[in-house]
SETI-194074 format. One line per 5 residues: for each residue x, y, z of C-alpha. Coordinates in steps of 0.1 Angstrom, whole numbers, plus 5000, padded with zeros to 4 digits. Example, Ala and Ser with C-alpha at 12.3 -4.5 7.8 and 13.67 -1.06 7.14 Angstrom:
<recs>
5123,4955,5078; 5137,4989,5071 $
</recs>
This chain:
<recs>
5000,5001,4999; 5028,5028,5006; 5040,5021,4971; 5003,5032,4960; 4999,5057,4980 $
5031,5071,4974; 5029,5075,4936; 4990,5094,4938; 5003,5116,4961; 5033,5126,4941 $
5010,5130,4911; 4992,5152,4931; 5018,5175,4946; 5040,5206,4933; 5067,5193,4954 $
5073,5154,4949; 5107,5151,4968; 5090,5163,4997; 5065,5135,4998; 5072,5110,5026 $
5053,5075,5030; 5057,5055,5060; 5039,5023,5071; 5037,5002,5100; 5016,4975,5115 $
4995,4976,5145; 4979,4938,5147; 4955,4933,5119; 4958,4970,5107; 4983,4986,5084 $
4989,5022,5090; 4999,5043,5066; 5011,5084,5072; 5016,5102,5041; 5035,5137,5048 $
5038,5163,5026; 5048,5203,5020; 5027,5220,5041; 5023,5243,5003; 5004,5210,4989 $
4985,5203,5018; 4954,5219,4997; 4963,5196,4970; 4961,5161,4988; 4928,5169,5011 $
4910,5187,4984; 4874,5210,4986; 4860,5191,5016; 4884,5163,5018; 4869,5152,4984 $
4905,5139,4970; 4915,5127,5005; 4884,5105,5009; 4891,5095,4969; 4927,5085,4985 $
4915,5061,5009; 4888,5048,4991; 4914,5037,4961; 4937,5020,4992; 4907,5003,5008 $
4899,4987,4971; 4930,4975,4968; 4934,4961,5005; 4904,4945,4998; 4923,4918,4977 $
4939,4903,5005; 4914,4909,5035; 4937,4935,5050; 4924,4971,5068; 4945,5001,5061 $
4944,5033,5076; 4958,5064,5059; 4969,5093,5078; 4982,5129,5061; 5001,5155,5076 $
5023,5179,5069; 5060,5175,5069; 5069,5211,5084; 5059,5214,5120; 5032,5240,5130 $
5043,5272,5141; 5031,5281,5180; 5015,5312,5186; 5037,5323,5217 $
</recs>
């Protein structure tokens, strides 16, 4: 699933070199973390989350082949600035 998420994300963003995808198993669930540049967050999430939902739907369909559960988390690779 890691490769699938990475290919889709790199096709969507302006900074494909900043796309980082990690995958880890937690019991029966595979967690996929997608990190992109802050400027690309809107492109990956889309209006009202439509792109993110479509990405999760594609991953869910691909994971149904081997009866696994995949959870996709999307985040920015840059830390948020704290308001002090």
